[in-house]
C-alpha positions in Angstrom: 141.2 113.2 27.9 140.7 109.7 28.8 137.2 109.8 27.0 139.0 110.7 23.9 141.6 108.1 24.0 139.0 105.5 24.8 137.1 106.7 21.8 140.3 106.3 19.7 140.8 102.8 20.6 137.2 101.6 20.6 136.8 103.1 17.1 140.2 102.9 15.2 138.4 102.8 11.8 137.1 106.3 12.1 138.9 109.3 10.4 140.5 110.7 13.3 142.3 114.2 12.9 143.8 116.7 15.4 141.2 119.2 14.3 138.3 116.9 15.1 139.8 115.7 18.5 140.5 119.1 19.7 137.0 120.4 18.7 135.4 117.7 20.9 137.2 119.3 23.9 136.7 122.9 22.5 140.5 123.5 22.6 142.9 124.7 20.1 144.9 122.2 18.1 148.3 123.1 19.8 146.7 123.1 23.3 145.1 119.8 22.8 148.3 118.1 21.4 150.5 119.3 24.3 147.9 118.2 26.9 147.3 114.7 25.3 151.1 114.2 25.2 151.3 115.3 28.8 148.5 112.9 30.0 149.6 109.9 28.0 153.3 110.3 27.0 152.3 109.9 23.3 151.0 112.2 20.6 147.3 111.7 19.5 148.3 110.6 16.1 150.7 108.0 17.5 147.6 106.7 19.6 145.4 106.6 16.6 148.2 104.6 14.5 148.7 102.3 17.6 144.9 101.7 17.8 144.7 101.0 14.2 147.5 98.6 14.2 146.3 96.8 17.5 142.8 96.4 15.7 144.5 95.0 12.5 146.6 92.4 14.7 143.3 91.3 16.3 141.5 90.9 12.7 144.6 89.1 11.3 144.6 86.6 14.2 141.0 85.9 14.5 139.8 86.0 11.0 140.4 85.0 7.4 139.4 88.5 6.0 141.8 89.7 3.3 144.7 92.2 4.2 143.0 94.7 1.9 139.7 94.7 3.9 141.4 94.6 7.1 143.3 97.8 6.2 139.8 99.4 5.3 138.3 98.0 8.7 141.3 99.5 10.4 140.8 103.1 9.1 143.2 103.0 6.2 142.2 104.4 3.0 145.2 102.8 1.3 146.3 99.1 1.6 149.8 100.2 0.7 150.1 102.7 3.4 148.5 100.3 6.0 151.0 97.6 4.9 153.9 100.1 5.3 152.9 101.4 8.8 152.2 98.0 9.9 155.8 96.8 9.2 157.1 99.8 10.6 155.4 99.3 14.0 155.6 95.2 14.1 158.5 94.6 11.9 156.5 92.3 10.0 154.1 92.6 7.0 150.6 91.8 7.9 150.7 88.6 6.0 153.7 87.4 7.9 152.3 88.6 11.3 149.2 86.5 10.4 151.3 83.4 9.6 153.4 83.7 12.8 150.4 84.4 15.0 147.9 82.1 13.8 146.4 80.0 16.6 146.8 76.4 16.8 143.0 75.6 16.6 143.0 77.1 13.4 145.5 75.1 11.8 
């Protein structure tokens, strides 16, 4: 399970699905989801979302890449979906997050 979680966090931009993740461990979808939640206390898809948001936060604070490109680089097919999920998770839009978290040496 730890190997799968590491993959999710190291490659948040991949199209992670329960089907694909459970297949890697040769488990049924249901068994995989239950075991994953037992191990880590969150669902696999919650971890996928968390990994994507963390990756996006890193890119927002360390680069000048557009929000649209960051959405793509973080595994989102839709910029709107990315912005909605980002705000739901952080309480800020990606642009607001970038403005508030910008490093003093980048000013």
